[in-house]
Gaussian input, Z-matrix of N, CA and C with variables (Angstrom, degrees):
# hf/3-21g

backbone

0 1
 N
 C     1     B1
 C     2     B2     1     A1
 N     3     B3     2     A2     1     D1
 C     4     B4     3     A3     2     D2
 C     5     B5     4     A4     3     D3
 N     6     B6     5     A5     4     D4
 C     7     B7     6     A6     5     D5
 C     8     B8     7     A7     6     D6
 N     9     B9     8     A8     7     D7
 C    10    B10     9     A9     8     D8
 C    11    B11    10    A10     9     D9
 N    12    B12    11    A11    10    D10
 C    13    B13    12    A12    11    D11
 C    14    B14    13    A13    12    D12
 N    15    B15    14    A14    13    D13
 C    16    B16    15    A15    14    D14
 C    17    B17    16    A16    15    D15
 N    18    B18    17    A17    16    D16
 C    19    B19    18    A18    17    D17
 C    20    B20    19    A19    18    D18
 N    21    B21    20    A20    19    D19
 C    22    B22    21    A21    20    D20
 C    23    B23    22    A22    21    D21
 N    24    B24    23    A23    22    D22
 C    25    B25    24    A24    23    D23
 C    26    B26    25    A25    24    D24
 N    27    B27    26    A26    25    D25
 C    28    B28    27    A27    26    D26
 C    29    B29    28    A28    27    D27
 N    30    B30    29    A29    28    D28
 C    31    B31    30    A30    29    D29
 C    32    B32    31    A31    30    D30
 N    33    B33    32    A32    31    D31
 C    34    B34    33    A33    32    D32
 C    35    B35    34    A34    33    D33
 N    36    B36    35    A35    34    D34
 C    37    B37    36    A36    35    D35
 C    38    B38    37    A37    36    D36
 N    39    B39    38    A38    37    D37
 C    40    B40    39    A39    38    D38
 C    41    B41    40    A40    39    D39
 N    42    B42    41    A41    40    D40
 C    43    B43    42    A42    41    D41
 C    44    B44    43    A43    42    D42
 N    45    B45    44    A44    43    D43
 C    46    B46    45    A45    44    D44
 C    47    B47    46    A46    45    D45
 N    48    B48    47    A47    46    D46
 C    49    B49    48    A48    47    D47
 C    50    B50    49    A49    48    D48
 N    51    B51    50    A50    49    D49
 C    52    B52    51    A51    50    D50
 C    53    B53    52    A52    51    D51
 N    54    B54    53    A53    52    D52
 C    55    B55    54    A54    53    D53
 C    56    B56    55    A55    54    D54
 N    57    B57    56    A56    55    D55
 C    58    B58    57    A57    56    D56
 C    59    B59    58    A58    57    D57
 N    60    B60    59    A59    58    D58
 C    61    B61    60    A60    59    D59
 C    62    B62    61    A61    60    D60
 N    63    B63    62    A62    61    D61
 C    64    B64    63    A63    62    D62
 C    65    B65    64    A64    63    D63
 N    66    B66    65    A65    64    D64
 C    67    B67    66    A66    65    D65
 C    68    B68    67    A67    66    D66
 N    69    B69    68    A68    67    D67
 C    70    B70    69    A69    68    D68
 C    71    B71    70    A70    69    D69
 N    72    B72    71    A71    70    D70
 C    73    B73    72    A72    71    D71
 C    74    B74    73    A73    72    D72
 N    75    B75    74    A74    73    D73
 C    76    B76    75    A75    74    D74
 C    77    B77    76    A76    75    D75
 N    78    B78    77    A77    76    D76
 C    79    B79    78    A78    77    D77
 C    80    B80    79    A79    78    D78
 N    81    B81    80    A80    79    D79
 C    82    B82    81    A81    80    D80
 C    83    B83    82    A82    81    D81
 N    84    B84    83    A83    82    D82
 C    85    B85    84    A84    83    D83
 C    86    B86    85    A85    84    D84
 N    87    B87    86    A86    85    D85
 C    88    B88    87    A87    86    D86
 C    89    B89    88    A88    87    D87
 N    90    B90    89    A89    88    D88
 C    91    B91    90    A90    89    D89
 C    92    B92    91    A91    90    D90
 N    93    B93    92    A92    91    D91
 C    94    B94    93    A93    92    D92
 C    95    B95    94    A94    93    D93
 N    96    B96    95    A95    94    D94
 C    97    B97    96    A96    95    D95
 C    98    B98    97    A97    96    D96
 N    99    B99    98    A98    97    D97
 C   100   B100    99    A99    98    D98
 C   101   B101   100   A100    99    D99
 N   102   B102   101   A101   100   D100
 C   103   B103   102   A102   101   D101
 C   104   B104   103   A103   102   D102
 N   105   B105   104   A104   103   D103
 C   106   B106   105   A105   104   D104
 C   107   B107   106   A106   105   D105
 N   108   B108   107   A107   106   D106
 C   109   B109   108   A108   107   D107
 C   110   B110   109   A109   108   D108
 N   111   B111   110   A110   109   D109
 C   112   B112   111   A111   110   D110
 C   113   B113   112   A112   111   D111
 N   114   B114   113   A113   112   D112
 C   115   B115   114   A114   113   D113
 C   116   B116   115   A115   114   D114
 N   117   B117   116   A116   115   D115
 C   118   B118   117   A117   116   D116
 C   119   B119   118   A118   117   D117
 N   120   B120   119   A119   118   D118
 C   121   B121   120   A120   119   D119
 C   122   B122   121   A121   120   D120
 N   123   B123   122   A122   121   D121
 C   124   B124   123   A123   122   D122
 C   125   B125   124   A124   123   D123
 N   126   B126   125   A125   124   D124
 C   127   B127   126   A126   125   D125
 C   128   B128   127   A127   126   D126
 N   129   B129   128   A128   127   D127
 C   130   B130   129   A129   128   D128
 C   131   B131   130   A130   129   D129
 N   132   B132   131   A131   130   D130
 C   133   B133   132   A132   131   D131
 C   134   B134   133   A133   132   D132
 N   135   B135   134   A134   133   D133
 C   136   B136   135   A135   134   D134
 C   137   B137   136   A136   135   D135
 N   138   B138   137   A137   136   D136
 C   139   B139   138   A138   137   D137
 C   140   B140   139   A139   138   D138
 N   141   B141   140   A140   139   D139
 C   142   B142   141   A141   140   D140
 C   143   B143   142   A142   141   D141
 N   144   B144   143   A143   142   D142
 C   145   B145   144   A144   143   D143
 C   146   B146   145   A145   144   D144
 N   147   B147   146   A146   145   D145
 C   148   B148   147   A147   146   D146
 C   149   B149   148   A148   147   D147
 N   150   B150   149   A149   148   D148
 C   151   B151   150   A150   149   D149
 C   152   B152   151   A151   150   D150
 N   153   B153   152   A152   151   D151
 C   154   B154   153   A153   152   D152
 C   155   B155   154   A154   153   D153
 N   156   B156   155   A155   154   D154
 C   157   B157   156   A156   155   D155
 C   158   B158   157   A157   156   D156
 N   159   B159   158   A158   157   D157
 C   160   B160   159   A159   158   D158
 C   161   B161   160   A160   159   D159
 N   162   B162   161   A161   160   D160
 C   163   B163   162   A162   161   D161
 C   164   B164   163   A163   162   D162
 N   165   B165   164   A164   163   D163
 C   166   B166   165   A165   164   D164
 C   167   B167   166   A166   165   D165
 N   168   B168   167   A167   166   D166
 C   169   B169   168   A168   167   D167
 C   170   B170   169   A169   168   D168
 N   171   B171   170   A170   169   D169
 C   172   B172   171   A171   170   D170
 C   173   B173   172   A172   171   D171
 N   174   B174   173   A173   172   D172
 C   175   B175   174   A174   173   D173
 C   176   B176   175   A175   174   D174
 N   177   B177   176   A176   175   D175
 C   178   B178   177   A177   176   D176
 C   179   B179   178   A178   177   D177
 N   180   B180   179   A179   178   D178
 C   181   B181   180   A180   179   D179
 C   182   B182   181   A181   180   D180
 N   183   B183   182   A182   181   D181
 C   184   B184   183   A183   182   D182
 C   185   B185   184   A184   183   D183
 N   186   B186   185   A185   184   D184
 C   187   B187   186   A186   185   D185
 C   188   B188   187   A187   186   D186
 N   189   B189   188   A188   187   D187
 C   190   B190   189   A189   188   D188
 C   191   B191   190   A190   189   D189
 N   192   B192   191   A191   190   D190
 C   193   B193   192   A192   191   D191
 C   194   B194   193   A193   192   D192
 N   195   B195   194   A194   193   D193
 C   196   B196   195   A195   194   D194
 C   197   B197   196   A196   195   D195
 N   198   B198   197   A197   196   D196
 C   199   B199   198   A198   197   D197
 C   200   B200   199   A199   198   D198
 N   201   B201   200   A200   199   D199
 C   202   B202   201   A201   200   D200
 C   203   B203   202   A202   201   D201
 N   204   B204   203   A203   202   D202
 C   205   B205   204   A204   203   D203
 C   206   B206   205   A205   204   D204
 N   207   B207   206   A206   205   D205
 C   208   B208   207   A207   206   D206
 C   209   B209   208   A208   207   D207
 N   210   B210   209   A209   208   D208
 C   211   B211   210   A210   209   D209
 C   212   B212   211   A211   210   D210
 N   213   B213   212   A212   211   D211
 C   214   B214   213   A213   212   D212
 C   215   B215   214   A214   213   D213
 N   216   B216   215   A215   214   D214
 C   217   B217   216   A216   215   D215
 C   218   B218   217   A217   216   D216
 N   219   B219   218   A218   217   D217
 C   220   B220   219   A219   218   D218
 C   221   B221   220   A220   219   D219
 N   222   B222   221   A221   220   D220
 C   223   B223   222   A222   221   D221
 C   224   B224   223   A223   222   D222
 N   225   B225   224   A224   223   D223
 C   226   B226   225   A225   224   D224
 C   227   B227   226   A226   225   D225
 N   228   B228   227   A227   226   D226
 C   229   B229   228   A228   227   D227
 C   230   B230   229   A229   228   D228
 N   231   B231   230   A230   229   D229
 C   232   B232   231   A231   230   D230
 C   233   B233   232   A232   231   D231
 N   234   B234   233   A233   232   D232
 C   235   B235   234   A234   233   D233
 C   236   B236   235   A235   234   D234
 N   237   B237   236   A236   235   D235
 C   238   B238   237   A237   236   D236
 C   239   B239   238   A238   237   D237
 N   240   B240   239   A239   238   D238
 C   241   B241   240   A240   239   D239
 C   242   B242   241   A241   240   D240
 N   243   B243   242   A242   241   D241
 C   244   B244   243   A243   242   D242
 C   245   B245   244   A244   243   D243
 N   246   B246   245   A245   244   D244
 C   247   B247   246   A246   245   D245
 C   248   B248   247   A247   246   D246
 N   249   B249   248   A248   247   D247
 C   250   B250   249   A249   248   D248
 C   251   B251   250   A250   249   D249
 N   252   B252   251   A251   250   D250
 C   253   B253   252   A252   251   D251
 C   254   B254   253   A253   252   D252
 N   255   B255   254   A254   253   D253
 C   256   B256   255   A255   254   D254
 C   257   B257   256   A256   255   D255
 N   258   B258   257   A257   256   D256
 C   259   B259   258   A258   257   D257
 C   260   B260   259   A259   258   D258
 N   261   B261   260   A260   259   D259
 C   262   B262   261   A261   260   D260
 C   263   B263   262   A262   261   D261

   B1=1.4519
   B2=1.5290
   B3=1.3292
   B4=1.4559
   B5=1.5272
   B6=1.3166
   B7=1.4669
   B8=1.5199
   B9=1.3312
   B10=1.4583
   B11=1.5290
   B12=1.3320
   B13=1.4603
   B14=1.5237
   B15=1.3262
   B16=1.4655
   B17=1.5285
   B18=1.3362
   B19=1.4622
   B20=1.5284
   B21=1.2995
   B22=1.4701
   B23=1.5226
   B24=1.3308
   B25=1.4570
   B26=1.5298
   B27=1.3080
   B28=1.4603
   B29=1.5281
   B30=1.3373
   B31=1.4655
   B32=1.5306
   B33=1.3356
   B34=1.4685
   B35=1.5297
   B36=1.3171
   B37=1.4687
   B38=1.5232
   B39=1.3275
   B40=1.4640
   B41=1.5276
   B42=1.3242
   B43=1.4645
   B44=1.5231
   B45=1.3364
   B46=1.4659
   B47=1.5222
   B48=1.3267
   B49=1.4703
   B50=1.5130
   B51=1.3360
   B52=1.4539
   B53=1.5263
   B54=1.3171
   B55=1.4630
   B56=1.5316
   B57=1.3323
   B58=1.4647
   B59=1.5254
   B60=1.3309
   B61=1.4609
   B62=1.5214
   B63=1.3389
   B64=1.4603
   B65=1.5288
   B66=1.3198
   B67=1.4662
   B68=1.5244
   B69=1.3177
   B70=1.4688
   B71=1.5200
   B72=1.3204
   B73=1.4611
   B74=1.5284
   B75=1.3223
   B76=1.4550
   B77=1.5314
   B78=1.3350
   B79=1.4624
   B80=1.5296
   B81=1.3316
   B82=1.4615
   B83=1.5188
   B84=1.3271
   B85=1.4662
   B86=1.5219
   B87=1.3284
   B88=1.4641
   B89=1.5258
   B90=1.3185
   B91=1.4600
   B92=1.5189
   B93=1.3359
   B94=1.4592
   B95=1.5286
   B96=1.3203
   B97=1.4607
   B98=1.5305
   B99=1.3331
   B100=1.4603
   B101=1.5329
   B102=1.3184
   B103=1.4609
   B104=1.5263
   B105=1.3347
   B106=1.4707
   B107=1.5247
   B108=1.3264
   B109=1.4644
   B110=1.5093
   B111=1.3114
   B112=1.4673
   B113=1.5247
   B114=1.3200
   B115=1.4687
   B116=1.5237
   B117=1.3367
   B118=1.4663
   B119=1.5252
   B120=1.3296
   B121=1.4625
   B122=1.5298
   B123=1.3278
   B124=1.4586
   B125=1.5210
   B126=1.3051
   B127=1.4646
   B128=1.5158
   B129=1.3052
   B130=1.4531
   B131=1.5087
   B132=1.3250
   B133=1.4637
   B134=1.5225
   B135=1.3393
   B136=1.4635
   B137=1.5257
   B138=1.3293
   B139=1.4663
   B140=1.5237
   B141=1.3125
   B142=1.4613
   B143=1.5269
   B144=1.3210
   B145=1.4643
   B146=1.5303
   B147=1.3110
   B148=1.4727
   B149=1.5251
   B150=1.3100
   B151=1.4626
   B152=1.5268
   B153=1.3171
   B154=1.4555
   B155=1.5275
   B156=1.3277
   B157=1.4633
   B158=1.5188
   B159=1.3237
   B160=1.4630
   B161=1.5159
   B162=1.3296
   B163=1.4613
   B164=1.5228
   B165=1.3244
   B166=1.4596
   B167=1.5271
   B168=1.3260
   B169=1.4732
   B170=1.5239
   B171=1.3232
   B172=1.4647
   B173=1.5221
   B174=1.3240
   B175=1.4653
   B176=1.5264
   B177=1.3220
   B178=1.4626
   B179=1.5218
   B180=1.3332
   B181=1.4657
   B182=1.5213
   B183=1.3244
   B184=1.4631
   B185=1.5305
   B186=1.3224
   B187=1.4674
   B188=1.5241
   B189=1.3318
   B190=1.4621
   B191=1.5212
   B192=1.3296
   B193=1.4541
   B194=1.5157
   B195=1.3261
   B196=1.4648
   B197=1.5256
   B198=1.3358
   B199=1.4618
   B200=1.5272
   B201=1.3161
   B202=1.4611
   B203=1.5255
   B204=1.3260
   B205=1.4620
   B206=1.5312
   B207=1.3268
   B208=1.4611
   B209=1.5250
   B210=1.3185
   B211=1.4607
   B212=1.5238
   B213=1.3163
   B214=1.4625
   B215=1.5230
   B216=1.3040
   B217=1.4536
   B218=1.5287
   B219=1.3122
   B220=1.4695
   B221=1.5271
   B222=1.3263
   B223=1.4638
   B224=1.5246
   B225=1.3281
   B226=1.4573
   B227=1.5246
   B228=1.3199
   B229=1.4562
   B230=1.5224
   B231=1.3233
   B232=1.4604
   B233=1.5224
   B234=1.3259
   B235=1.4645
   B236=1.5298
   B237=1.3172
   B238=1.4600
   B239=1.5237
   B240=1.3127
   B241=1.4642
   B242=1.5319
   B243=1.3282
   B244=1.4728
   B245=1.5218
   B246=1.3282
   B247=1.4488
   B248=1.5260
   B249=1.3159
   B250=1.4766
   B251=1.5238
   B252=1.3455
   B253=1.4589
   B254=1.5284
   B255=1.3302
   B256=1.4690
   B257=1.5227
   B258=1.3130
   B259=1.4617
   B260=1.5284
   B261=1.3169
   B262=1.4653
   B263=1.5057
   A1=109.00
   A2=115.38
   A3=120.32
   A4=110.59
   A5=115.96
   A6=120.71
   A7=113.95
   A8=116.71
   A9=119.42
   A10=109.81
   A11=115.53
   A12=119.88
   A13=110.99
   A14=116.21
   A15=119.54
   A16=110.89
   A17=116.81
   A18=120.16
   A19=110.47
   A20=116.83
   A21=121.48
   A22=110.33
   A23=116.20
   A24=120.93
   A25=109.92
   A26=116.25
   A27=120.91
   A28=111.25
   A29=115.25
   A30=120.35
   A31=110.57
   A32=116.06
   A33=119.85
   A34=110.85
   A35=115.89
   A36=119.59
   A37=110.99
   A38=116.59
   A39=120.97
   A40=110.64
   A41=116.54
   A42=119.99
   A43=111.13
   A44=116.10
   A45=120.15
   A46=111.11
   A47=115.19
   A48=119.51
   A49=111.00
   A50=115.84
   A51=120.99
   A52=110.18
   A53=116.63
   A54=121.58
   A55=111.18
   A56=115.88
   A57=120.73
   A58=110.68
   A59=116.70
   A60=120.57
   A61=111.38
   A62=116.79
   A63=120.08
   A64=110.23
   A65=116.68
   A66=121.14
   A67=110.94
   A68=116.58
   A69=120.87
   A70=110.76
   A71=117.14
   A72=120.99
   A73=110.23
   A74=116.28
   A75=120.87
   A76=110.34
   A77=115.63
   A78=120.75
   A79=110.18
   A80=116.72
   A81=121.26
   A82=110.55
   A83=116.87
   A84=120.74
   A85=111.43
   A86=116.45
   A87=120.55
   A88=110.87
   A89=115.95
   A90=120.39
   A91=111.17
   A92=116.58
   A93=120.09
   A94=111.17
   A95=115.97
   A96=120.76
   A97=110.42
   A98=115.71
   A99=120.78
   A100=110.59
   A101=116.76
   A102=121.40
   A103=110.85
   A104=115.88
   A105=119.33
   A106=111.11
   A107=116.43
   A108=120.54
   A109=112.24
   A110=116.44
   A111=121.10
   A112=110.43
   A113=116.22
   A114=120.35
   A115=110.12
   A116=116.41
   A117=120.49
   A118=111.30
   A119=116.98
   A120=120.83
   A121=112.27
   A122=116.30
   A123=118.84
   A124=109.66
   A125=113.95
   A126=118.99
   A127=106.90
   A128=115.15
   A129=119.73
   A130=111.76
   A131=116.02
   A132=121.79
   A133=111.77
   A134=115.71
   A135=121.96
   A136=107.66
   A137=116.56
   A138=119.74
   A139=110.81
   A140=115.68
   A141=120.94
   A142=111.32
   A143=117.17
   A144=120.46
   A145=111.36
   A146=116.86
   A147=121.02
   A148=109.36
   A149=115.53
   A150=121.07
   A151=110.73
   A152=116.19
   A153=121.16
   A154=111.40
   A155=116.45
   A156=120.82
   A157=112.08
   A158=115.77
   A159=120.35
   A160=111.79
   A161=115.41
   A162=120.15
   A163=110.71
   A164=115.83
   A165=121.16
   A166=111.11
   A167=116.58
   A168=120.69
   A169=110.77
   A170=116.23
   A171=121.00
   A172=110.42
   A173=116.80
   A174=120.72
   A175=112.14
   A176=116.48
   A177=120.31
   A178=110.94
   A179=116.33
   A180=120.13
   A181=110.47
   A182=117.36
   A183=120.94
   A184=110.17
   A185=116.08
   A186=120.20
   A187=111.30
   A188=116.13
   A189=119.28
   A190=112.67
   A191=117.64
   A192=120.57
   A193=114.76
   A194=117.36
   A195=120.54
   A196=109.97
   A197=115.91
   A198=120.98
   A199=107.97
   A200=115.72
   A201=119.80
   A202=110.79
   A203=115.30
   A204=122.02
   A205=111.86
   A206=116.58
   A207=119.43
   A208=112.08
   A209=116.66
   A210=120.47
   A211=109.44
   A212=116.81
   A213=121.60
   A214=109.87
   A215=116.23
   A216=121.17
   A217=110.79
   A218=116.27
   A219=121.00
   A220=110.63
   A221=116.99
   A222=120.87
   A223=110.83
   A224=116.33
   A225=120.68
   A226=111.13
   A227=115.59
   A228=120.14
   A229=111.21
   A230=115.90
   A231=120.31
   A232=111.57
   A233=117.13
   A234=120.04
   A235=110.62
   A236=116.28
   A237=121.05
   A238=110.50
   A239=115.72
   A240=121.49
   A241=110.13
   A242=116.52
   A243=120.77
   A244=110.48
   A245=116.46
   A246=120.57
   A247=110.72
   A248=115.97
   A249=120.45
   A250=111.12
   A251=115.16
   A252=120.60
   A253=110.87
   A254=116.65
   A255=120.81
   A256=111.75
   A257=116.64
   A258=119.92
   A259=112.87
   A260=116.53
   A261=119.46
   A262=112.08
   D1=127.33
   D2=-179.87
   D3=-73.66
   D4=138.82
   D5=-178.15
   D6=-91.22
   D7=-24.80
   D8=-177.06
   D9=-124.64
   D10=164.46
   D11=178.57
   D12=-62.37
   D13=-39.31
   D14=-178.71
   D15=-67.60
   D16=-35.93
   D17=177.74
   D18=-68.04
   D19=-36.70
   D20=177.46
   D21=-64.97
   D22=-42.77
   D23=178.90
   D24=-64.63
   D25=-41.75
   D26=178.77
   D27=-60.38
   D28=-39.37
   D29=178.78
   D30=-64.52
   D31=-43.05
   D32=178.93
   D33=-63.42
   D34=-43.17
   D35=179.53
   D36=-63.45
   D37=-40.92
   D38=179.88
   D39=-63.09
   D40=-38.98
   D41=178.54
   D42=-63.46
   D43=-43.74
   D44=179.09
   D45=-62.02
   D46=-46.64
   D47=-179.49
   D48=-62.70
   D49=-41.50
   D50=-179.44
   D51=-60.16
   D52=-46.01
   D53=179.90
   D54=-63.73
   D55=-42.95
   D56=-179.60
   D57=-64.09
   D58=-44.65
   D59=-179.80
   D60=-66.48
   D61=-38.99
   D62=179.63
   D63=-63.07
   D64=-42.76
   D65=179.25
   D66=-64.77
   D67=-42.17
   D68=-179.21
   D69=-65.66
   D70=-40.76
   D71=179.98
   D72=-67.50
   D73=-39.09
   D74=177.84
   D75=-63.83
   D76=-43.51
   D77=178.82
   D78=-61.33
   D79=-41.29
   D80=178.85
   D81=-63.11
   D82=-47.18
   D83=-179.12
   D84=-61.15
   D85=-41.49
   D86=179.19
   D87=-63.06
   D88=-44.02
   D89=179.80
   D90=-63.96
   D91=-42.77
   D92=178.99
   D93=-63.20
   D94=-42.09
   D95=-179.72
   D96=-62.91
   D97=-43.74
   D98=179.20
   D99=-64.83
   D100=-41.53
   D101=179.85
   D102=-64.62
   D103=-45.91
   D104=178.51
   D105=-61.30
   D106=-40.77
   D107=178.70
   D108=-63.35
   D109=-41.73
   D110=179.13
   D111=-65.54
   D112=-40.71
   D113=178.77
   D114=-64.33
   D115=-43.96
   D116=-179.06
   D117=-66.37
   D118=-36.28
   D119=-177.13
   D120=-76.79
   D121=-25.01
   D122=-177.25
   D123=-72.25
   D124=138.00
   D125=177.28
   D126=-110.74
   D127=119.42
   D128=-177.83
   D129=92.21
   D130=-126.79
   D131=-174.33
   D132=-73.75
   D133=128.91
   D134=175.38
   D135=-90.00
   D136=131.05
   D137=-179.62
   D138=-64.98
   D139=141.81
   D140=-179.39
   D141=-65.54
   D142=-31.02
   D143=-178.43
   D144=-66.36
   D145=-32.22
   D146=178.67
   D147=-65.69
   D148=-51.04
   D149=179.95
   D150=-64.93
   D151=-39.95
   D152=179.69
   D153=-62.40
   D154=-40.10
   D155=178.46
   D156=-62.89
   D157=-41.27
   D158=177.60
   D159=-65.25
   D160=-44.39
   D161=179.14
   D162=-61.58
   D163=-42.15
   D164=-178.50
   D165=-61.85
   D166=-43.84
   D167=179.98
   D168=-62.87
   D169=-41.43
   D170=179.66
   D171=-66.03
   D172=-43.67
   D173=179.72
   D174=-63.15
   D175=-40.72
   D176=179.15
   D177=-64.47
   D178=-41.11
   D179=179.46
   D180=-65.08
   D181=-39.11
   D182=-179.95
   D183=-69.47
   D184=-39.51
   D185=-178.69
   D186=-64.20
   D187=-37.32
   D188=-178.11
   D189=-87.75
   D190=0.85
   D191=174.66
   D192=85.41
   D193=10.69
   D194=178.81
   D195=-70.42
   D196=-39.97
   D197=173.96
   D198=-127.53
   D199=161.42
   D200=-179.10
   D201=-81.47
   D202=163.96
   D203=-176.34
   D204=-59.99
   D205=-45.28
   D206=-178.72
   D207=-68.51
   D208=-33.15
   D209=176.54
   D210=-64.99
   D211=-42.40
   D212=177.84
   D213=-61.22
   D214=-43.06
   D215=179.64
   D216=-62.42
   D217=-41.00
   D218=179.65
   D219=-65.20
   D220=-43.97
   D221=178.91
   D222=-60.54
   D223=-45.37
   D224=-178.92
   D225=-64.91
   D226=-39.66
   D227=178.69
   D228=-61.84
   D229=-43.30
   D230=-178.97
   D231=-68.42
   D232=-35.89
   D233=176.33
   D234=-64.42
   D235=-44.52
   D236=179.97
   D237=-63.41
   D238=-41.30
   D239=179.59
   D240=-63.14
   D241=-44.64
   D242=178.90
   D243=-63.53
   D244=-37.21
   D245=179.09
   D246=-64.35
   D247=-44.51
   D248=178.44
   D249=-62.06
   D250=-40.80
   D251=-179.81
   D252=-65.05
   D253=-37.39
   D254=-179.09
   D255=-69.97
   D256=-27.81
   D257=-179.63
   D258=-72.92
   D259=-22.59
   D260=-178.71
   D261=-78.65

């Protein structure tokens, strides 16, 4: 229980941020899962739009602070690697 008005406001703000971040992270995970599935299902050439969509979602999450910069870089690297593997 918050003791002051400012503490109460801080609690409300934290709840909003928490909900927003949870939704953004969920959206990112869903997009990554869909992208990985599309890459795995594709036989031969992977469309650039599929990879681009995954990269875009990761970049947006990193820009808004949902994930860290290095985590975004790792995700993108793994997507690119999977794409190369699927082309072989």
